[in-house]
C-alpha atoms as one frame of an Amber mdcrd trajectory, in Angstrom:
protein
  72.398 205.610 152.255  72.143 207.776 149.137  75.817 208.728 149.266  76.824
 205.103 149.758  74.718 203.979 146.806  76.173 206.757 144.648  79.737 205.847
 145.538  79.082 202.163 144.875  77.594 203.047 141.493  80.611 205.208 140.667
  82.981 202.443 141.752  81.116 199.959 139.561  81.248 202.319 136.606  84.953
 202.953 137.138  85.590 199.228 137.366  83.729 198.607 134.123  85.734 201.359
 132.452  89.007 199.750 133.580  87.949 196.429 132.072  86.909 198.139 128.834
  90.291 199.887 128.679  92.061 196.534 128.981  89.931 195.064 126.195  90.532
 198.150 124.042  94.302 197.908 124.553  94.335 194.250 123.538  92.179 194.905
 120.487  94.488 197.691 119.398  97.504 195.425 119.855  96.084 192.714 117.592
  94.221 194.909 115.100  97.014 197.249 114.073  97.235 197.699 110.277  99.417
 194.918 108.927 102.525 195.727 106.934 102.792 193.728 103.703 105.208 190.808
 103.915 108.635 191.991 102.908 107.711 195.580 103.646 106.474 198.226 101.216
 108.564 198.738  98.055 110.121 202.184  97.704 108.384 202.752  94.378 104.950
 202.636  96.053 105.799 205.071  98.857 104.596 208.601  98.227 106.769 211.591
  99.169 106.261 213.085 102.619 106.659 216.584 104.068 107.530 216.805 107.767
 106.402 220.033 109.479 108.224 221.067 112.653 107.093 224.214 114.534 109.874
 225.318 116.899 110.157 227.787 119.767 113.343 227.848 121.818 115.974 225.181
 122.388 114.432 222.839 124.933 116.176 219.853 126.470 117.558 217.379 123.914
 116.102 219.307 120.967 118.962 218.360 118.642 118.683 214.675 119.518 114.931
 214.739 118.930 115.198 216.476 115.570 118.056 214.266 114.393 115.776 211.221
 114.460 113.733 212.788 111.663 116.834 213.437 109.555 117.772 209.753 109.735
 114.543 208.317 108.335 114.842 205.219 106.166 112.568 206.639 103.493 113.167
 207.347  99.805 111.607 210.802  99.432 110.921 213.259 102.238 111.566 216.858
 103.192 111.615 218.663 106.534 110.279 222.173 107.073 110.985 224.121 110.253
 109.298 227.319 111.428 110.450 229.840 114.037 109.192 233.310 114.783 112.534
 235.136 114.846 116.054 234.688 113.531 117.474 234.913 117.057 115.460 231.911
 118.296 117.919 229.437 119.898 116.375 226.638 117.822 117.797 228.213 114.651
 121.348 227.238 115.545 120.260 223.652 116.189 118.563 223.446 112.793 121.598
 224.939 111.025 123.903 222.338 112.553 121.626 219.508 111.474 121.325 220.924
 107.971 125.113 220.975 107.719 125.366 217.426 109.063 122.693 215.997 106.732
 123.087 217.872 103.422 121.303 215.043 101.566 118.012 215.772 103.378 115.973
 218.573 101.762 115.164 221.091 104.508 113.872 224.628 104.771 113.711 227.013
 107.706 110.904 229.577 107.670 110.823 232.789 109.697 107.152 233.447 110.376
 107.224 236.597 112.474 104.698 237.082 115.250 101.540 235.080 114.846  98.305
 236.882 113.968  96.442 233.727 115.028  95.507 233.049 118.676  97.172 229.643
 118.261 100.741 230.412 117.205 101.489 226.761 116.456  98.674 226.689 113.901
 100.117 229.781 112.219 103.499 228.072 111.895 101.851 224.941 110.479  99.859
 227.059 108.037 103.006 228.767 106.757 104.839 225.469 106.400 101.944 223.732
 104.656 101.879 226.501 102.065 105.549 225.763 101.300 105.315 221.958 101.507
 105.838 220.137  98.213 103.907 216.999  99.110 100.324 216.050  99.890 101.129
 213.754 102.840 102.097 215.830 105.882 103.634 214.692 109.165 103.052 217.438
 111.743 105.245 216.784 114.757 106.211 218.758 117.851 109.809 219.450 118.761
 109.855 217.075 121.748 109.178 213.936 119.679 111.694 211.171 118.998 111.199
 208.388 116.449 112.979 205.392 114.942 114.221 205.333 111.315 111.188 203.315
 110.169 108.547 205.784 111.303 107.739 207.291 107.892 107.455 203.882 106.258
 104.842 202.790 108.787 102.643 205.905 108.693 102.864 206.285 104.908 101.752
 202.655 104.466  98.650 203.402 106.535  97.566 205.969 103.937  97.889 203.661
 100.925  94.236 202.596 101.071  93.094 206.024  99.866  90.502 206.258 102.630
  92.621 207.513 105.513  92.762 211.281 105.817  94.115 211.842 109.339  96.132
 209.614 111.670  97.066 210.158 115.311 100.325 208.626 116.500  99.979 207.281
 120.056 102.937 208.031 122.265 105.005 206.722 125.121 105.864 209.645 127.394
 109.483 209.834 128.530 109.969 212.016 131.639 112.670 214.494 132.490 114.620
 214.546 135.716 111.952 215.881 138.074 109.509 213.863 140.170 106.565 215.815
 138.721 107.676 215.007 135.203 107.703 211.299 136.098 104.194 211.566 137.511
 102.918 213.189 134.337 104.606 210.561 132.156 102.976 207.759 134.151  99.602
 209.453 133.729 100.042 209.806 129.978 101.117 206.198 129.598  98.461 204.594
 131.776  95.460 206.926 131.881  95.423 209.218 128.853  96.091 206.478 126.309
  93.527 204.260 128.029  90.891 206.887 127.318  91.902 207.195 123.668  91.855
 203.424 123.161  88.470 203.046 124.855  86.936 205.825 122.763  88.388 204.193
 119.642  86.779 200.872 120.537  83.367 202.244 121.488  82.762 204.887 118.843
  85.705 204.893 116.448  88.280 207.620 115.942  86.303 210.825 115.528  89.097
 213.043 116.809  92.872 213.425 116.705  95.148 214.003 119.680  98.780 214.151
 120.523 102.019 215.737 119.432 102.318 213.960 116.058  99.513 213.890 113.508
  99.698 212.722 109.899  97.228 214.193 107.408  96.718 214.801 103.735  96.975
 218.376 102.584  93.813 218.027 100.532  91.895 216.779 103.585  92.988 219.820
 105.571  91.857 222.021 102.685  88.483 220.246 102.655  87.827 221.019 106.338
  88.668 224.694 105.844  92.416 224.634 106.293  94.311 225.970 109.257  92.264
 229.152 109.028  89.401 227.169 110.541  91.634 225.782 113.312  93.473 228.976
 114.286  91.077 229.976 117.092  91.164 226.604 118.886  93.580 225.734 121.648
  93.113 221.970 121.043  93.664 222.241 117.299  94.642 218.574 117.109  91.319
 217.394 118.535  89.146 219.513 116.236  91.287 218.663 113.191  90.290 215.031
 113.542  86.725 215.938 114.503  86.187 218.111 111.443  87.808 215.518 109.158
  85.549 212.748 110.502  82.483 214.961 110.054  83.465 215.430 106.405  83.634
 211.667 105.902  87.412 211.242 105.877  88.953 208.255 107.591  90.572 209.037
 110.951  92.720 206.329 112.525  94.955 205.654 115.495  98.281 204.857 113.886
 100.125 201.633 114.621 103.342 203.611 115.147 104.107 204.631 118.743 106.329
 207.710 119.072 108.366 208.861 122.067 107.192 212.085 123.690 109.994 213.613
 125.779 108.100 215.900 128.126 111.110 217.561 129.758 111.746 218.611 133.335
 109.218 220.769 135.182 108.822 221.821 138.775 105.554 221.488 140.659 104.182
 224.958 139.834 104.901 224.750 136.106 103.566 221.229 135.964 100.308 222.197
 137.636  99.871 225.160 135.272 100.401 222.853 132.318  97.942 220.278 133.648
  95.303 222.887 134.404  95.631 224.386 130.925  95.178 220.931 129.444  92.159
 220.211 131.694  90.368 223.446 130.877  91.073 222.995 127.176  89.604 219.476
 127.265  86.550 220.665 129.159  85.828 223.307 126.529  86.581 221.010 123.566
  84.273 218.194 124.733  82.341 219.126 127.901  80.302 215.902 128.103  83.414
 213.786 127.664  85.219 215.779 130.312  82.468 215.165 132.845  82.543 211.478
 131.940  86.234 211.354 132.797  85.093 210.829 136.388  84.985 207.096 135.640
  88.638 207.141 134.576  89.627 207.729 138.219  88.897 204.364 139.876  91.463
 204.774 142.658  90.164 208.104 144.073  86.624 206.746 143.861  87.695 203.579
 145.706  89.341 205.615 148.448  86.262 207.798 148.854  84.069 204.710 149.115
  86.372 203.112 151.687  86.526 206.315 153.762  82.747 206.784 153.675  81.773
 203.157 154.295  84.728 201.057 155.561  82.638 197.869 155.519  82.624 198.029
 151.716  86.401 197.723 151.513  86.148 194.630 149.237  84.366 196.739 146.611
  86.957 199.474 146.979  89.801 196.974 146.771  88.375 195.385 143.616  87.990
 198.792 141.978  91.603 199.682 142.801  92.797 196.289 141.560  91.041 196.780
 138.215  92.752 200.144 137.854  96.111 198.491 138.519  95.335 195.887 135.844
  94.433 198.623 133.367  97.646 200.557 134.120  99.792 197.444 133.675  98.062
 196.380 130.471  98.430 199.770 128.767 101.600 201.124 130.365 103.723 197.974
 130.239 102.218 195.314 127.963 101.277 197.771 125.216 103.777 200.639 125.531
 106.619 198.782 127.274 107.100 201.795 129.517 109.936 200.983 131.927 108.822
 203.694 134.355 105.438 202.026 134.866 107.161 198.707 135.519 109.869 200.008
 137.871 107.861 202.563 139.833 104.347 201.180 139.705 103.440 202.978 142.913
 103.605 206.292 141.044 100.320 205.324 139.384  98.484 205.823 142.681 100.106
 209.201 143.373  99.485 210.348 139.808  95.822 209.321 139.914  95.191 211.327
 143.065  96.936 214.424 141.691  95.188 214.113 138.341  91.816 213.773 140.079
  92.423 217.044 141.937  93.382 218.786 138.685  90.297 217.340 136.977  88.086
 218.926 139.637  89.933 222.246 139.307  89.447 222.079 135.538  85.716 222.703
 135.973  86.457 226.209 137.249  87.893 229.184 135.423  88.240 230.105 131.759
  91.717 231.614 131.678  94.956 229.838 130.841  98.604 230.854 130.772 100.438
 229.666 127.645 103.988 230.663 126.689 103.866 233.717 128.938 100.520 235.017
 127.632  97.084 234.910 129.232  94.186 233.642 127.136  90.440 233.408 127.625
  88.772 230.087 126.761  85.282 230.017 125.271  82.773 227.153 125.779  83.208
 225.921 122.187  86.965 225.435 122.584  88.045 228.675 120.930  90.336 231.059
 122.746  91.784 234.539 122.418  94.556 236.545 124.012  93.464 238.632 126.981
């Protein structure tokens, strides 16, 4: 009786969460910052510095980077950072520099990082060289349209915004496991971000592209304060919000090309992400239980088959949530064509979520690290 009541309560909570996620997605769709009619005149657009930390020449790197060279924006520069001159990404950058001589670019050689988070070290070096106050920090696997800078720069014109997270539509590689992960990002991860935004406002930043003012980063202690965190994006927004700076979810949706991974590599990546989330926000991680309506529905059905209507309703609400966020909001063709992947992804993600409660070591770029309860980490 107790187990049945618990499962029913969990199913109810998961169903409520699914409905809230739908409402949050619709509110985001209609409450995006409006662009002035006729667009924003060039004279009112402030210069932008794009920061690109690189490591290796992953799939479609040149295509991804080229989209930043072709921005329809009057004044911007691009800074790249690699650890060594022999990094394969250097050749890609050199070709793009030759092909777009009109775009101011610089390539920095950082050497080995003294920070636990090597990406933060690269960003720190690039920020020190950046000419402009408005920074677009973007990973190498991001692809954008020519109007991206105009949209994000307009969102900072009010003088209140200090940090903006760009939501993303994940684009998978060729493997089945990559497709599963993309479906999860597009239907589950973004649902959580949108729901948190609706219920408590943006008090964090997430994702592979973040826009921030240099002076805001200086106010929160700079990258020196972020260097020991694995989830540097999350704490960047958290610290900025605590200091009273505006943190928003941008109206611009980027494309996140996640590449091709086999099962083992994909599971390692997921587990690293899960453990990092658990350490960054332990209460929120435990609460993620309600973001898994389908596994909860299946457990309820298996334990008490007579309650299959409750289980079916819970699963149906999850399907509605996935469709609303994955297709209506993001226009993700994968969610529309292979909707059944949502069920497979939810079950796999639920197993990884459980595994994320155990262990404090992660493998990242060939190195083992120890995670601490406050989200900091150090090389073993």
